[in-house]
C-alpha positions in Angstrom: -24.5 -31.2 3.7 -21.0 -32.6 4.3 -18.1 -33.8 2.3 -15.6 -36.4 3.5 -12.0 -36.3 2.4 -9.5 -39.0 3.4 -5.7 -38.7 3.0 -2.7 -40.3 4.6 0.0 -38.6 6.6 2.8 -41.0 7.3 1.3 -44.1 8.8 -1.9 -42.2 9.9 -5.2 -41.9 8.0 -6.7 -38.4 8.4 -10.4 -38.0 7.7 -11.5 -34.4 7.1 -15.2 -33.5 7.3 -16.3 -30.3 5.5 -19.6 -29.4 6.9 -22.0 -26.7 5.6 -23.9 -26.3 8.9 -26.5 -23.9 7.4 -27.4 -26.4 4.7 -27.6 -29.1 7.3 -29.9 -27.0 9.4 -32.2 -25.7 6.6 -32.3 -29.0 4.6 -33.6 -27.0 1.6 -36.7 -26.0 3.5 -38.2 -22.6 2.8 -38.5 -21.9 6.6 -37.2 -23.7 9.6 -38.6 -23.1 13.1 -36.2 -21.6 15.7 -36.5 -24.5 18.0 -36.0 -26.9 15.1 -32.8 -25.1 14.2 -31.5 -25.7 17.7 -32.4 -29.4 17.5 -30.6 -29.6 14.1 -27.5 -27.9 15.5 -27.3 -30.4 18.4 -27.8 -33.2 15.9 -24.9 -32.0 13.8 -22.6 -31.7 16.8 -23.4 -35.2 18.0 -23.1 -36.6 14.5 -19.9 -35.0 13.3 -18.1 -33.3 16.2 -18.4 -35.6 19.1 -15.4 -37.9 18.5 -13.3 -35.4 16.5 -9.6 -34.9 17.3 -9.6 -31.4 15.9 -12.5 -28.9 15.3 -12.3 -25.9 13.0 -14.9 -23.1 13.3 -15.1 -20.4 10.7 -16.7 -17.0 10.4 -16.9 -14.2 7.9 -15.1 -11.0 9.1 -17.6 -8.9 7.0 -20.5 -10.5 8.8 -20.8 -9.7 12.5 -23.6 -12.3 13.0 -21.4 -15.2 11.9 -19.0 -14.5 14.7 -21.7 -13.9 17.3 -23.2 -17.3 16.5 -19.8 -18.9 17.2 -19.7 -17.1 20.6 -23.3 -17.7 21.5 -23.8 -21.3 20.4 -21.2 -23.2 18.5 -18.2 -22.9 20.8 -20.1 -23.5 24.1 -21.8 -26.6 22.7 -18.8 -28.0 21.0 -16.7 -27.5 24.1 -19.4 -29.2 26.2 -20.1 -32.2 24.0 -16.7 -33.0 22.4 -13.5 -34.4 23.8 -10.7 -32.4 22.2 -8.8 -29.3 23.2 -7.6 -28.7 19.6 -10.0 -26.1 18.4 -9.3 -23.5 15.6 -11.1 -20.3 14.8 -10.7 -19.0 11.3 -11.7 -15.5 10.2 -12.2 -15.4 6.4 -12.2 -12.5 3.9 -9.5 -10.4 5.7 -8.7 -9.0 2.2 -12.0 -7.1 2.3 -10.6 -4.5 4.7 -13.1 -1.8 3.9 -16.1 -4.1 4.8 -14.8 -5.6 8.0 -17.5 -5.7 10.7 -15.8 -7.9 13.3 -13.3 -6.2 15.5 -9.9 -8.0 15.5 -9.1 -7.4 19.1 -12.4 -8.9 20.2 -11.7 -12.1 18.3 -8.2 -12.3 19.7 -9.5 -11.8 23.2 -12.2 -14.4 22.7 -9.6 -16.9 21.3 -7.0 -16.4 24.1 -9.6 -16.6 26.9 -10.9 -19.9 25.5 -7.6 -21.3 24.4 -8.6 -21.5 20.8 -6.0 -21.2 18.0 -6.9 -18.2 15.9 -6.0 -17.6 12.2 -7.1 -14.7 10.0 -7.2 -15.7 6.3 -8.5 -15.1 2.8 -9.5 -18.2 0.8 -9.9 -16.0 -2.3 -6.4 -14.6 -2.2 -4.7 -17.7 -0.6 -3.6 -15.7 2.5 -2.5 -17.8 5.4 -4.1 -21.0 4.1 -0.9 -23.2 4.0 0.1 -21.9 7.4 -3.2 -23.1 8.9 -2.9 -26.6 7.5 0.8 -26.9 8.5 -0.2 -25.9 12.1 -3.1 -28.4 12.1 -0.9 -31.3 10.9 1.8 -30.5 13.4 -0.7 -30.4 16.3 -2.4 -33.6 15.2 0.9 -35.3 15.4 1.3 -34.1 19.0 -2.0 -35.5 20.3 -1.4 -37.8 23.4 -3.6 -40.4 24.8 -6.8 -39.2 26.4 -6.6 -38.0 30.0 -8.7 -39.2 33.0 -11.7 -37.2 31.7 -11.4 -38.8 28.2 -10.2 -35.5 26.6 -7.4 -35.5 24.1 -4.3 -33.7 25.5 -2.3 -31.7 23.1 1.4 -30.9 23.4 2.1 -27.7 21.4 5.6 -27.8 20.0 8.7 -29.5 21.3 9.5 -28.4 24.8 13.2 -29.1 24.1 13.3 -26.4 21.4 12.8 -22.7 21.6 10.7 -21.2 18.8 10.8 -17.5 17.6 8.7 -15.5 15.3 10.6 -13.1 12.9 8.7 -10.8 10.6 10.1 -9.0 7.5 8.7 -5.6 6.8 9.3 -3.0 4.1 8.0 -1.7 0.8 7.1 -4.0 -2.0 9.0 -4.2 -5.3 12.4 -3.3 -4.0 13.8 -6.8 -4.0 14.7 -7.1 -0.4 12.4 -9.2 1.8 11.6 -12.2 -0.3 15.1 -12.6 -1.6 16.5 -12.1 1.9 14.2 -14.8 3.4 15.2 -17.3 0.7 18.9 -16.7 0.9 18.8 -17.1 4.7 17.2 -20.5 4.1 20.1 -21.5 1.8 18.3 -21.1 -1.5 20.0 -19.5 -4.5 19.4 -15.9 -5.3 16.8 -15.4 -8.0 17.1 -12.0 -9.9 13.6 -12.5 -11.3 12.0 -13.1 -7.8 8.4 -11.8 -7.8 7.1 -9.5 -5.1 5.2 -11.2 -2.3 1.4 -11.1 -3.0 0.4 -12.8 0.3 1.6 -13.3 3.8 3.9 -16.4 3.9 6.3 -18.0 6.3 9.1 -20.5 6.3 10.5 -22.4 9.2 14.2 -23.0 9.9 15.7 -25.2 12.6 19.1 -24.1 13.7 21.7 -26.2 15.6 23.5 -24.2 18.3 27.1 -24.7 19.3 26.1 -26.1 22.7 24.0 -28.9 21.0 20.6 -27.3 21.6 18.3 -26.3 18.8 16.1 -23.3 18.1 13.3 -22.8 15.5 12.7 -19.5 13.7 9.5 -18.8 11.8 10.2 -16.1 9.3 7.2 -14.2 8.0 7.4 -12.4 4.7 4.7 -9.8 4.4 2.9 -7.9 1.6 4.4 -4.4 1.2 1.9 -2.7 -0.9 0.2 0.3 0.7 -3.4 -1.1 0.2 -2.4 -4.2 2.2 -0.8 -2.4 5.2 -3.8 -2.8 7.5 -3.7 -6.5 6.7 0.0 -6.8 7.4 -0.4 -5.2 10.8 -2.4 -8.3 11.9 0.8 -10.4 11.5 3.2 -8.1 13.4 1.7 -8.7 16.8 3.7 -10.9 19.2 6.9 -11.0 17.1 10.2 -11.8 18.8 12.1 -9.8 16.2 11.2 -7.3 13.4 13.5 -6.9 10.4 13.0 -3.7 8.4 14.4 -3.8 4.9 15.1 -1.2 2.3 16.9 -0.9 -1.0 19.9 1.5 -1.0 19.1 2.4 -4.6 15.5 3.4 -3.9 15.2 6.4 -1.5 11.4 6.0 -1.1 12.0 2.5 0.4 14.1 4.1 3.2 11.7 7.0 3.7 8.8 4.6 4.3 10.7 2.9 7.1 10.6 6.2 9.1 7.1 7.2 7.9 5.3 3.9 8.5 7.2 0.6 9.1 9.3 1.5 12.1 6.5 3.4 14.1 4.0 0.7 13.3 6.2 -2.2 14.2 7.3 -0.4 17.4 3.7 0.1 18.4 2.3 -3.4 17.5 5.0 -6.0 17.6 5.7 -6.0 21.4 9.5 -6.5 20.8 12.5 -4.2 21.2 14.7 -6.4 18.9 14.4 -4.5 15.6 16.9 -4.7 12.8 17.4 -2.2 9.9 18.7 -4.0 6.9 20.2 -2.1 3.9 20.0 -4.4 0.8 21.9 -4.3 -2.5 25.1 -2.9 -1.0 26.9 -4.3 -4.0 25.3 -1.5 -6.0 27.0 1.2 -4.0 27.5 3.3 -7.1 23.8 3.8 -7.3 23.3 4.5 -3.6 20.6 7.0 -2.8 20.8 6.8 1.0 24.3 7.3 2.4 25.2 4.4 4.6 26.3 6.6 7.5 22.9 8.3 7.5 21.1 4.9 7.7 23.4 3.8 10.5 22.8 7.0 12.5 19.0 6.6 12.0 19.3 3.0 13.3 21.4 4.0 16.3 19.0 6.9 17.2 16.1 4.5 17.3 18.0 1.6 19.0 17.8 -0.6 16.0 20.6 -3.0 15.0 22.0 -2.3 11.6 23.4 -4.5 8.8 24.3 -3.9 5.2 23.7 -6.9 3.0 23.6 -8.1 -0.6 21.4 -11.1 -1.3 22.8 -11.4 -4.9 26.5 -11.5 -3.7 25.7 -13.1 -0.3 27.4 -10.3 1.6 26.5 -9.8 5.3 23.9 -12.6 5.4 25.9 -14.9 7.8 26.9 -12.0 10.0 23.3 -10.9 10.3 22.1 -14.5 11.1 24.8 -15.0 13.7 23.8 -11.8 15.4 20.1 -12.6 15.2 20.6 -16.0 16.9 22.8 -14.4 19.7 20.1 -11.8 20.4 17.3 -14.3 20.4 19.1 -16.5 22.9 19.7 -13.5 25.1 15.9 -12.9 25.1 
């Protein structure tokens, strides 16, 4: 069972095949012989996968067998019989944290070893979906002519540009991360901004004084406690971590020390960590003295900035410092 979707991207026509492999294999039969299943799988690969420029494999994180089948059959046969190096592995239902059967580190190790692009996601809660399609479209644009072996060569990114991953962490509902992200990107401050309900990212290209360019991908994460395990998946391999708190909400600062700082220090892999005090225009309602926050940042080797998204105070200074530090890295 397959569905074909055709859409245009610039002057290119992209054909997307959505294939239900189980339905193709079973063909509505009550029982299919094991050897017949293998034959049907090979038929599917030859029919749909052979000349594909990009292949997407998906599994259910709550179903160990679905991942084992990718390792034991689908990947090896796809790699052997297709002519593309652009292969994605998608782990769905990451919102069902209590029911996860597939160990995340095992998936990451498998993907890195086989040069597969891996994305965790949740179709139900629209987590990471747009990021996946943006990444696929970007890489389809970068497909070169086939090499001597007839395999598509992929150029990931622009070699003339440096790209950095920035992640924003902190409690939800204190009005710091989402507003901060948007103000950095030149959008107007929105006092009615809703809290983030899924992991999202935005990309900003910055022109340097020497004529070069850098790209920063800024990830805004879910701050609710029941999503913390999910957020930790996105912290890994960050080039910079930005920890934000609301100066009028003491609990938002306490959680930096209780959870966000130790977690980011352990998982992110970077020593470039900022502590950002938001809403400094509301100093009359300050619950955490600024000198205490500055001392805490200094003791933990974090860079400290006080900002106001509403009044656009300290934003440029932070951004200039961030760029300088990234270039040093």
